[in-house]
C-alpha positions in Angstrom: 84.0 115.1 120.9 85.4 111.3 120.2 87.3 110.4 116.9 87.9 107.1 115.3 91.1 105.5 115.0 91.7 103.4 111.8 94.9 101.4 111.4 96.7 101.3 107.9 98.2 98.0 106.8 102.2 99.7 106.8 101.1 100.6 110.4 99.9 97.1 111.0 103.5 95.6 109.6 105.6 97.6 111.5 103.9 97.6 115.1 104.4 93.7 114.7 107.3 93.8 113.6 108.1 95.8 116.8 106.0 93.8 119.1 108.5 91.0 118.8 111.2 92.8 120.5 108.7 94.7 122.8 106.5 92.5 124.1 104.8 95.0 126.0 104.1 97.6 123.2 100.6 96.4 123.1 100.0 97.8 126.5 101.4 101.0 125.3 99.6 101.3 122.0 96.1 101.0 123.9 97.1 103.6 126.2 98.3 106.2 122.5 94.5 104.8 121.0 92.6 106.6 123.6 94.6 109.6 124.2 94.4 110.0 120.3 90.4 109.6 120.4 89.7 112.1 122.7 92.3 114.7 121.8 94.0 113.9 118.3 95.7 117.4 117.7 97.8 116.4 120.8 100.5 115.5 118.1 103.1 118.1 116.7 101.9 118.9 113.3 104.9 117.8 110.5 105.3 120.5 108.2 104.8 120.5 104.5 101.5 118.4 104.9 98.9 121.1 105.9 98.4 120.5 109.3 97.1 116.7 108.3 100.2 114.8 109.0 101.4 114.4 112.8 103.6 112.7 114.8 103.0 111.9 118.4 105.1 110.2 121.4 104.2 107.0 122.4 105.9 105.6 125.5 107.9 102.2 126.3 107.2 100.1 129.0 110.0 97.7 127.3 112.5 100.6 127.1 111.7 102.4 130.6 112.5 105.9 129.0 109.7 107.6 129.2 107.7 108.9 125.9 110.9 111.0 124.8 113.1 107.9 124.3 109.9 105.5 122.8 108.2 105.6 119.9 107.0 108.0 117.5 103.9 107.1 115.3 102.8 109.4 112.6 99.5 109.8 111.7 97.0 111.6 109.2 93.8 113.7 110.7 90.4 113.7 108.9 87.2 115.1 110.0 86.8 112.5 112.6 89.0 110.0 111.6 92.6 109.2 113.1 94.7 107.1 110.5 97.6 105.7 112.0 100.3 105.6 109.1 103.6 104.5 110.6 105.5 103.7 114.0 108.9 103.4 114.8 111.4 104.0 118.1 113.2 107.0 118.2 116.4 104.3 119.5 116.8 103.7 115.7 115.9 106.9 114.2 115.7 110.8 115.1 113.2 111.6 111.8 110.9 109.9 109.2 111.4 110.7 105.8 108.5 112.3 103.4 109.0 109.6 101.6 108.0 106.9 103.9 105.2 109.3 104.9 104.1 109.3 101.8 104.5 105.3 101.3 102.4 104.6 103.9 99.8 107.5 102.7 99.6 105.5 99.4 97.3 102.7 101.3 94.6 105.4 101.8 95.2 106.5 98.3 95.5 110.3 99.6 98.2 112.6 97.9 99.1 115.7 99.8 
């Protein structure tokens, strides 16, 4: 079964900001979209959100560190739709705060 991938405005802004430094992020992003369309539960569920919010690694062609040192994408999994919430680099931070996840969810008018 194929899932539809939707992008919330918060994610779009973060991706645009990162694309200024990481010029090849678009290629890496396309690969992630294909993965999520076919297997959206490949990411790791973030505790406290009832198996609805996931984190997945995304490689960075610019950093040349593979998935482990690349980007992290947080997404919300609904019936047959994957909503991309936010993206950040592993180099800048280890984890994302619950506050930031909730801020990204605000665009979907979803509370967990």
